[in-house]
N, C-alpha and C positions, 0 to 999 in steps of 0.2 A: 624778683619774686619767684619763689620755688613752689611748685604745686606737687601734691602727691600723685601717685599713679592714677588713682580713681578720679581726682580732680582734673588731671590732664585728659583722661579718657572722656570725661563729661564735657570739658571745654571744647575739645575737637569735634566730638559727636554733635553737640549743640550747634556749633558753627556750620558743620556740614549739613545738618538738617535745615538750617536757615537758608543756606545757599541752594539746597534742593527745592525749596519752596518759593524761589523767586519766580515771578510772573512777568510777562512782557509789560513794559512800562514802569516796572519797579526799579528803584535805584538802591544802592547800599550806603550805609554809614556805619561808623564805629561808635558804639556806646561807650564813652569814656567815663561815665558816671559809675560804672561798676568795675570791679577788678576780679579776674582779668577782663580786659576790654572785649566786648562781644560784637560780632557782626549783626546788624539789624537791617531789616527791609524798610526802606523809606517809600511808603506808598505815595502814589501821586495825589496831590491836592493843589488847590488853586494857587497858593502862595509858596509852593515847594521851592521854586527857583530862588525866591528872596530868602527863604529860610536857609537853604543850602549856602547861598552867598554870604549871608550874615554869619553863619557858623563855620565858614571857610571849608566847606565840604565839596570835594570834586570827584570826578570819576577816576582820576589818577589815584586817589586814596583807595578806591575800591579795587583797582588793579593791584596796587601794592599789597593790600591785606589778603586778597585771594592768593597771590603768589606766596606770601608769607605763610598762610595757613597750610597750603599744600607742602611747602618746603619743611615747615615745622613738623608736620605729621610724618613725613618721610624720615626725618632725622630721629624723631621720637621712636618710631617702630624699629628702625635700624638699631638704635641704642638698646631697646628691649630685647631684640634678637641676639645681639652680642652678649648681653648679660645672661640671657637664658642659655646660650651655648656654653658660656663659661661655667655656669652652674651645672649643666649637664656633664661637662668634662670633669669637673671636680667630683661629681657623684658617679663617674664611670658609666654613664647612661648613653646608649647608642641610638637614641631617637633624635630625629632632626631638630624639632623644637617641641616644647611642652604643649599639651592639649589646650591649656588655658591661653597661651600665646597664639596658638593656631586659631582658636575661636575669636580672639581679639582682632587678628589680622583679617579674618573673613568679614567681621563686622565693619572694620575700617574700609576694606575694599568695596563692600556693598555701599556704604555711605558715600564714598568718593564717587563711585559710578553714578549714583543718583544725583549727586551734586552737579555733575557735568550738565545735566538737563537745565539746571538753574542758570548756569553760565551761558548756555545757548539762549535762554530767555533774555539775559542781559545783552546779548548780541542783537536781539531784536530791538531792545530799548535804545541801543546806541548804533543802530544800523547806518546812520548818516555820518558816523565818525569812523573812518577807515582805520586810523591808528589804534583806537580803542578796540575795535573788532579784531584786529590782528593780535593785540595783546591778549584778548580773551581766547583766541584760537591757541595761542601758546600755552595758556593756562589749562585749556581742555586737553592738549597733548600731554602736558605735564601730569595731569590727573590720570590719563589713560596709561602712561608709562609707569606711574607709581602703582597702579592696580596690577599691571603686568608683572612688575618686579616683586610685588607682595605675593602674587600667586605662585611664584617660584620658591618662596620661603616655606610654604606649607606642603 
């Protein structure tokens, strides 16, 4: 499935907003009824464990999708930067990157920074699972490193 630039932006921003809105006690799942699949917050309810078991939803799925979202964003922005620089070179322009791309990078950096707070809330949810908390720490570090590398681009 190939998305347009605007669709990619919307997909990533919507998922980052969802991650940023995670509260302690929330869990995540992937809504496969829509394309592209979106991260959804699974609010606590009495039969949540049964529902998650029946639908084969695990915290490993959340770890996987969080890693994937951050990696995909990094690859997406890097691709846009390369294309932008190639266009600038063809046009004999001496600026680092276009204003439009700079604005987009600032937006993504902000959204990633806010999403890290949601990951911290997931750590509270899974406080008794050392392995999951360690994976979430790695994801937080990845988000922080992406923000730092993006800041060097603008």
